[in-house]
C-alpha positions in Angstrom: -8.8 9.4 -3.0 -9.5 6.3 -4.9 -6.8 3.6 -5.0 -7.1 3.7 -8.8 -5.7 7.2 -8.7 -2.3 5.8 -7.6 -0.1 3.9 -10.1 0.9 1.0 -7.8 2.4 -1.5 -10.2 6.2 -1.9 -9.8 6.3 0.3 -6.7 9.0 -0.8 -4.2 8.0 -0.9 -0.5 10.7 0.8 1.4 9.1 1.1 4.8 5.8 0.6 6.6 5.0 2.6 9.8 2.0 1.9 11.9 0.7 4.7 14.1 -2.0 3.2 16.4 -2.6 6.5 18.2 -3.7 8.2 15.0 -5.1 5.0 13.3 -2.7 5.4 10.4 -0.6 3.1 8.3 2.1 5.0 6.3 3.8 3.2 3.5 7.0 4.8 2.0 7.3 3.7 -1.6 9.4 4.2 -4.6 6.6 4.9 -7.2 7.0 5.0 -10.9 6.5 8.6 -12.0 4.6 7.5 -15.1 3.5 4.2 -16.6 6.1 2.5 -18.7 8.8 4.9 -17.5 12.1 4.0 -15.7 12.0 7.0 -13.4 10.9 6.7 -9.8 10.0 9.1 -7.0 9.8 8.5 -3.3 6.3 9.0 -1.9 4.5 8.2 1.3 1.0 6.7 1.0 -1.2 7.1 4.0 -4.0 4.7 4.9 -6.4 6.6 7.2 -8.5 5.1 10.0 -6.6 1.9 9.4 -6.6 -1.3 11.3 -5.8 -5.0 10.8 -2.6 -4.5 8.8 -1.1 -8.0 8.1 1.6 -9.3 6.0 1.3 -12.7 4.4 4.7 -12.9 2.8 7.5 -15.4 2.8 11.3 -14.9 3.2 12.4 -12.4 0.7 15.7 -10.6 -0.1 15.4 -6.8 -0.9 12.3 -4.7 -1.1 9.0 -6.3 -2.1 7.5 -4.9 -5.3 3.8 -4.1 -5.5 2.0 -6.0 -8.3 -1.5 -4.7 -7.7 -3.8 -3.2 -5.1 -7.6 -3.9 -4.9 -10.6 -3.4 -2.6 -11.7 -7.0 -1.8 -14.4 -6.2 0.8 -16.5 -3.4 2.0 -17.6 -3.3 5.7 -19.5 -0.2 6.6 -17.2 2.8 6.0 -14.1 0.5 5.8 -12.6 -0.9 2.7 -10.4 -4.1 3.0 -7.5 -3.7 0.7 -5.3 -6.5 -0.7 -1.8 -5.5 -1.8 -0.3 -8.2 -4.0 3.5 -8.2 -4.0 6.2 -10.5 -5.5 6.8 -11.9 -1.9 3.1 -12.6 -1.2 0.4 -10.2 -0.1 -0.7 -7.7 2.6 -4.1 -6.7 3.8 -5.6 -3.9 5.9 -8.9 -2.1 6.5 -9.0 1.7 6.0 -11.4 4.5 5.3 -9.2 6.6 3.0 -6.0 6.5 1.1 -3.9 9.5 0.1 -0.4 10.6 -0.9 1.4 12.7 1.7 
């Protein structure tokens, strides 16, 4: 799946789970069901063959909101993603992204 296939903007990050045994990062989000709509659905986004997950965010009250997600670097089979939030940003390397 391409990251552009997911409508990230205004998604709330509810929980992030790192599974080092399976090289997965799972992000539970409240995703807008459609652009410009006020309805949301809980979804889990899985980053497969993931490593290097880091948060560069300051103190924040509540759930951070995703502003954008972009591939900022390509190293072999891995893409380095930058997830911009209203609290800062997050980065990770992964080979694939899909909705669970």
